[in-house]
C-alpha positions as CSV (number, residue, x, y, z in Angstrom):
1,X,-61.3,-38.1,197.2
2,X,-62.1,-39.5,194.1
3,X,-62.2,-43.2,195.5
4,X,-64.0,-42.5,198.5
5,X,-67.6,-42.3,199.7
6,X,-69.1,-40.8,202.4
7,X,-72.3,-43.6,203.5
8,X,-75.1,-42.1,205.4
9,X,-78.1,-44.3,207.0
10,X,-81.2,-41.8,207.4
11,X,-83.7,-42.6,209.0
12,X,-86.6,-39.1,209.3
13,X,-83.9,-37.4,209.2
14,X,-83.4,-33.3,209.9
15,X,-82.1,-30.2,208.3
16,X,-79.0,-31.1,209.6
17,X,-78.5,-34.3,207.3
18,X,-78.9,-31.9,204.1
19,X,-75.9,-29.3,206.1
20,X,-73.7,-32.1,206.3
21,X,-74.0,-33.2,202.8
22,X,-73.6,-29.2,201.3
23,X,-70.5,-29.3,203.6
24,X,-69.1,-32.6,202.8
25,X,-69.3,-31.5,198.8
26,X,-67.8,-28.2,199.3
27,X,-64.9,-29.9,201.2
28,X,-64.4,-32.3,198.2
29,X,-66.5,-35.3,198.2
30,X,-67.9,-36.3,195.3
31,X,-69.2,-39.1,196.3
32,X,-72.3,-39.5,198.7
33,X,-74.5,-42.1,199.2
34,X,-77.5,-41.7,201.5
35,X,-79.7,-44.9,202.4
36,X,-83.6,-43.8,203.0
37,X,-84.1,-46.7,205.9
38,X,-88.0,-46.2,205.6
39,X,-88.4,-42.8,206.7
40,X,-92.1,-42.9,205.6
41,X,-94.0,-40.8,203.0
42,X,-93.8,-37.1,204.9
43,X,-89.8,-37.7,204.2
44,X,-90.1,-38.2,200.0
45,X,-89.7,-34.6,199.5
46,X,-86.5,-34.3,201.2
47,X,-85.0,-37.2,199.7
48,X,-86.1,-36.4,196.2
49,X,-84.0,-32.8,196.7
50,X,-80.6,-34.7,197.4
51,X,-81.4,-37.6,195.1
52,X,-81.3,-34.7,192.4
53,X,-77.6,-33.7,193.6
54,X,-74.9,-34.7,191.2
55,X,-73.0,-35.8,194.1
56,X,-75.4,-38.1,195.9
57,X,-76.9,-41.1,195.1
58,X,-79.9,-42.1,197.2
59,X,-80.5,-45.9,198.0
60,X,-84.1,-46.8,199.5
61,X,-85.5,-49.2,201.5
62,X,-89.4,-49.2,201.1
63,X,-90.0,-50.0,205.2
64,X,-87.3,-49.4,208.3
65,X,-85.3,-52.5,208.0
66,X,-82.5,-51.0,210.6
67,X,-79.2,-49.3,210.5
68,X,-77.3,-52.5,210.3
69,X,-79.3,-53.4,207.0
70,X,-79.2,-50.3,205.5
71,X,-75.5,-50.1,205.5
72,X,-75.3,-53.8,204.2
73,X,-77.5,-52.7,201.4
74,X,-74.9,-50.0,200.5
75,X,-72.1,-52.3,200.6
76,X,-73.8,-54.2,197.9
77,X,-74.5,-51.4,195.8
78,X,-70.7,-50.3,196.2
79,X,-69.8,-54.3,195.3
80,X,-72.2,-54.6,192.2
81,X,-72.5,-50.7,190.8
82,X,-69.0,-48.9,191.7
83,X,-66.2,-50.5,191.5
84,X,-64.4,-46.9,191.4
85,X,-65.1,-46.8,195.3
86,X,-62.2,-48.0,197.1
87,X,-63.1,-46.0,200.5
88,X,-66.1,-46.2,202.8
89,X,-66.5,-43.5,205.2
90,X,-69.9,-44.3,207.2
91,X,-71.6,-40.8,209.0
92,X,-74.6,-40.3,211.3
93,X,-77.4,-38.3,209.3
94,X,-77.8,-36.5,212.7
95,X,-75.0,-34.4,212.8
96,X,-72.9,-35.0,215.2
97,X,-69.9,-35.7,213.0
98,X,-67.7,-32.7,211.9
99,X,-66.6,-32.3,208.5
100,X,-62.9,-32.2,210.0
101,X,-63.3,-35.3,211.7
102,X,-64.4,-37.2,208.5
103,X,-61.3,-35.8,207.0
104,X,-58.9,-37.2,209.9
105,X,-60.5,-40.4,209.1
106,X,-59.8,-39.9,205.5
107,X,-55.9,-38.7,206.0
108,X,-55.1,-41.5,208.8
109,X,-56.5,-44.1,205.3
110,X,-53.4,-43.4,203.5
111,X,-51.3,-44.9,206.6
112,X,-53.4,-47.5,207.8
113,X,-55.1,-50.4,206.0
114,X,-57.6,-52.0,208.9
115,X,-61.0,-50.6,210.3
116,X,-60.8,-46.5,211.3
117,X,-62.9,-45.5,214.2
118,X,-63.8,-41.9,215.2
119,X,-64.0,-42.1,218.6
120,X,-65.8,-39.8,221.5
121,X,-64.5,-38.8,225.0
122,X,-67.1,-39.6,227.2
123,X,-65.6,-38.5,230.3
124,X,-66.5,-34.7,229.4
125,X,-68.9,-33.6,231.8
126,X,-71.6,-31.7,229.4
127,X,-72.2,-35.5,227.9
128,X,-76.4,-36.4,228.2
129,X,-76.6,-39.1,230.7
130,X,-78.0,-41.5,228.6
131,X,-75.2,-41.4,225.9
132,X,-72.9,-41.5,228.7
133,X,-74.0,-44.4,230.8
134,X,-75.1,-46.4,227.4
135,X,-71.4,-46.1,225.8
136,X,-69.8,-46.6,228.9
137,X,-71.4,-49.9,230.0
138,X,-71.6,-51.1,225.9
139,X,-67.9,-50.4,226.6
140,X,-67.3,-52.1,229.3
141,X,-69.4,-55.3,228.7
142,X,-68.0,-55.2,225.2
143,X,-64.4,-55.3,226.8
144,X,-65.3,-58.3,228.7
145,X,-67.4,-60.6,226.8
146,X,-64.8,-59.9,223.8
147,X,-61.1,-59.0,225.1
148,X,-61.1,-56.2,222.8
149,X,-60.7,-53.0,224.0
150,X,-62.3,-50.1,222.1
151,X,-63.0,-46.2,223.5
152,X,-66.4,-46.1,221.6
153,X,-67.9,-48.9,220.6
154,X,-71.1,-47.4,219.3
155,X,-69.5,-44.7,217.4
156,X,-71.2,-44.6,213.8
157,X,-67.8,-42.5,212.0
158,X,-65.7,-45.4,210.7
159,X,-63.6,-46.1,207.7
160,X,-63.9,-49.2,205.6
161,X,-61.8,-50.4,202.5
162,X,-63.2,-52.1,199.6
163,X,-61.5,-55.5,200.4
164,X,-63.9,-55.4,203.6
165,X,-66.8,-55.5,202.2
166,X,-67.8,-58.8,201.7
167,X,-66.7,-59.9,205.4
168,X,-69.1,-57.2,206.9
169,X,-71.7,-58.5,204.7
170,X,-71.3,-61.9,206.3
171,X,-71.7,-60.6,209.8
172,X,-75.2,-60.9,211.3
173,X,-76.7,-57.9,212.4
174,X,-79.8,-55.6,211.3
175,X,-79.6,-53.0,213.2
176,X,-77.3,-51.2,216.2
177,X,-76.1,-54.7,216.6
178,X,-74.4,-54.9,212.8
179,X,-71.8,-51.9,214.4
180,X,-70.8,-54.0,217.1
181,X,-70.6,-57.3,215.8
182,X,-68.5,-56.0,213.2
183,X,-65.7,-55.3,215.9
184,X,-66.2,-58.1,218.0
185,X,-65.3,-60.4,215.0
186,X,-62.6,-57.8,214.0
187,X,-60.3,-59.5,216.2
188,X,-61.1,-63.0,214.8
189,X,-60.7,-62.2,211.2
190,X,-57.3,-60.5,211.8
191,X,-58.4,-57.0,210.8
192,X,-56.7,-54.4,213.1
193,X,-58.8,-51.6,214.2
194,X,-57.9,-48.1,214.6
195,X,-58.8,-45.1,216.9
196,X,-58.8,-41.2,216.5
197,X,-60.4,-38.9,218.7
198,X,-63.3,-36.8,217.9
199,X,-65.3,-33.9,218.8
200,X,-68.1,-34.9,220.8
201,X,-71.0,-33.6,219.6
202,X,-75.0,-33.9,220.4
203,X,-77.7,-31.6,218.6
204,X,-80.3,-30.9,220.9
205,X,-79.4,-33.0,223.5
206,X,-79.4,-35.8,221.1
207,X,-82.8,-36.3,221.2
208,X,-82.9,-37.1,217.0
209,X,-80.8,-40.6,218.1
210,X,-82.4,-43.2,217.3
211,X,-80.6,-45.5,219.7
212,X,-81.8,-46.8,222.9
213,X,-79.0,-47.8,225.5
214,X,-80.4,-50.6,227.4
215,X,-82.6,-52.0,224.8
216,X,-80.0,-51.7,222.2
217,X,-77.2,-53.1,224.5
218,X,-79.2,-56.1,225.5
219,X,-79.7,-57.1,221.7
220,X,-76.1,-56.5,221.3
221,X,-75.0,-59.3,224.3
222,X,-77.2,-62.1,223.1
223,X,-74.2,-64.4,222.9
224,X,-73.1,-63.6,226.3
225,X,-76.7,-64.0,227.5
226,X,-76.7,-67.1,226.6
227,X,-73.4,-68.1,227.7
228,X,-74.9,-66.8,231.2
229,X,-78.0,-68.5,230.8
230,X,-76.1,-71.8,230.1
231,X,-73.3,-71.1,233.0
232,X,-76.1,-70.4,235.5
233,X,-78.0,-73.7,234.2
234,X,-74.5,-75.8,234.4
235,X,-74.3,-73.8,238.2
236,X,-77.3,-75.0,239.0
237,X,-77.0,-78.5,238.1
238,X,-73.3,-78.4,239.7
239,X,-74.8,-77.3,243.0
240,X,-77.9,-79.9,242.9
241,X,-75.5,-82.8,242.4
242,X,-72.9,-81.7,245.3
243,X,-75.8,-81.2,247.9
244,X,-77.1,-84.7,246.9
245,X,-73.8,-86.3,246.8
246,X,-72.5,-84.3,250.1
247,X,-75.7,-85.8,251.4
248,X,-75.3,-88.9,250.2
249,X,-71.3,-89.5,251.3
250,X,-70.9,-87.4,254.6
251,X,-71.3,-90.8,256.7
252,X,-69.4,-93.2,254.4
253,X,-66.3,-91.0,253.8
254,X,-65.8,-88.1,256.2
255,X,-62.5,-87.0,255.1
256,X,-63.1,-86.6,251.8
257,X,-66.9,-86.4,250.4
258,X,-66.2,-82.8,249.7
259,X,-63.9,-83.7,247.5
260,X,-65.7,-86.2,245.5
261,X,-68.6,-84.6,245.7
262,X,-67.2,-81.7,244.1
263,X,-65.5,-83.9,241.0
264,X,-68.6,-86.1,240.1
265,X,-70.8,-83.0,240.4
266,X,-68.4,-80.6,237.9
267,X,-67.6,-83.7,235.6
268,X,-71.7,-84.1,235.0
269,X,-72.4,-80.0,234.7
270,X,-69.0,-79.7,232.4
271,X,-70.1,-82.1,229.8
272,X,-73.5,-80.4,229.9
273,X,-71.7,-77.4,229.5
274,X,-69.6,-78.0,226.4
275,X,-72.6,-79.0,224.8
276,X,-74.8,-76.1,225.1
277,X,-71.5,-74.0,224.6
278,X,-70.8,-75.4,221.2
279,X,-74.7,-75.8,219.7
280,X,-76.2,-72.9,221.6
281,X,-73.9,-70.2,222.5
282,X,-70.5,-69.8,220.4
283,X,-72.2,-72.2,217.5
284,X,-68.6,-73.1,216.7
285,X,-65.8,-76.1,218.1
286,X,-64.4,-79.3,216.8
287,X,-62.3,-82.0,217.9
288,X,-59.7,-79.9,219.5
289,X,-62.4,-77.6,221.3
290,X,-63.5,-80.9,223.2
291,X,-59.8,-81.4,224.4
292,X,-59.2,-77.9,225.0
293,X,-62.5,-77.5,227.3
294,X,-61.7,-80.7,229.3
295,X,-58.5,-79.7,229.9
296,X,-60.3,-76.5,231.1
297,X,-62.9,-78.2,233.1
298,X,-60.0,-80.4,234.9
299,X,-58.2,-77.1,235.8
300,X,-61.4,-75.5,237.1
301,X,-62.5,-78.5,238.9
302,X,-59.3,-78.6,240.3
303,X,-59.1,-75.4,241.7
304,X,-62.9,-75.6,242.8
305,X,-62.2,-79.0,245.0
306,X,-59.0,-77.3,246.3
307,X,-60.7,-73.7,247.2
308,X,-63.4,-75.3,248.6
309,X,-61.7,-78.1,251.0
310,X,-59.2,-75.3,251.7
311,X,-61.7,-72.3,252.7
312,X,-63.8,-75.3,254.7
313,X,-61.0,-76.7,256.7
314,X,-60.1,-73.2,257.7
315,X,-63.5,-72.4,258.7
316,X,-65.1,-75.1,259.9
317,X,-68.7,-74.6,258.3
318,X,-70.6,-73.4,255.5
319,X,-69.7,-75.6,252.4
320,X,-72.4,-74.6,250.0
321,X,-71.7,-70.7,250.3
322,X,-68.1,-71.6,250.2
323,X,-68.8,-73.1,246.7
324,X,-71.0,-70.5,245.8
325,X,-68.6,-67.7,246.1
326,X,-65.4,-70.0,244.5
327,X,-67.3,-71.2,241.6
328,X,-68.6,-67.4,241.0
329,X,-64.8,-66.2,240.7
330,X,-64.1,-69.3,238.1
331,X,-67.0,-68.6,235.9
332,X,-65.8,-65.4,235.1
333,X,-62.3,-66.9,234.6
334,X,-63.6,-69.8,232.8
335,X,-65.6,-67.5,230.4
336,X,-62.4,-65.7,229.2
337,X,-60.5,-68.5,228.7
338,X,-63.2,-70.0,227.1
339,X,-63.7,-66.7,224.5
340,X,-60.1,-66.5,223.9
341,X,-58.9,-70.2,223.5
342,X,-61.2,-73.0,223.6
343,X,-63.6,-71.7,220.8
344,X,-61.1,-69.5,218.7
345,X,-61.6,-69.7,215.4
346,X,-58.3,-69.5,212.8
347,X,-57.9,-66.2,212.0
348,X,-58.6,-66.3,207.8
349,X,-56.9,-64.2,205.6
350,X,-57.8,-60.9,204.3
């Protein structure tokens, strides 16, 4: 354990934080870094007391800056001041992580060299509702938006290697979003994630947790929210143009007006959507991404035109309703393909 440190980001900690520190030292962990994330003057005596413990180093933020920034502060400190540290295990300050589970990650680090996660089982009946709801909501949205299946995206028990720290410091996010962003970007960075089930513990019904499921989830999914807005704007433009074109061409081309209207409306809305997604949503792309997007747009356009025409031929009415249903499904398919193919970055070497 000489080359491993335990990292605790603490904001207004309770006695459980001190108990955890003592248990860690008794277990044999000799390097513990605690970041006081602007807890306030009333907590100064607590941090002064633990800073006197030989195995503990306390770093301070003058004001609360968020868990992500607290972790980054410690990462900077390790890179600059602690060349002896090779493994970093992050643990929460509220006593949720058992020492035996921390040891599980430590032992597993001799076999795996990616990011190691201690994951909780949220199917248990005694899990507080807000924790079960927040974690399952985030887990399902995370799988859809990134294509990465992780059991517990919000776990604070994680193990990193020193080689990951510079990459971690490049990831955006100052609060809880940082922890999710690092998982989302691990795929592009070609860093493997390994999961190990741990005890699900909530002290006092998790009242000491500063994580707010709905608020934090909305903050976390800014990229997906932007994509949804971009898609809705493009969808609205597409529908408006489609309605205009079928009104203009219904009498002039009664056999093919739906196909003509679909194709032209999609060409215009797809060009608009690509520009927005590249510049505002994914904020990445090159010549190949444009070609890939046009291929995708062409395929989806063909599917849209064919399905709308076919369903209208069967029902004989409701062109706009049919198109809305068809394109809603194709929108979800299109997001996954853009995420995994069109705007996918080349994997860097680590």
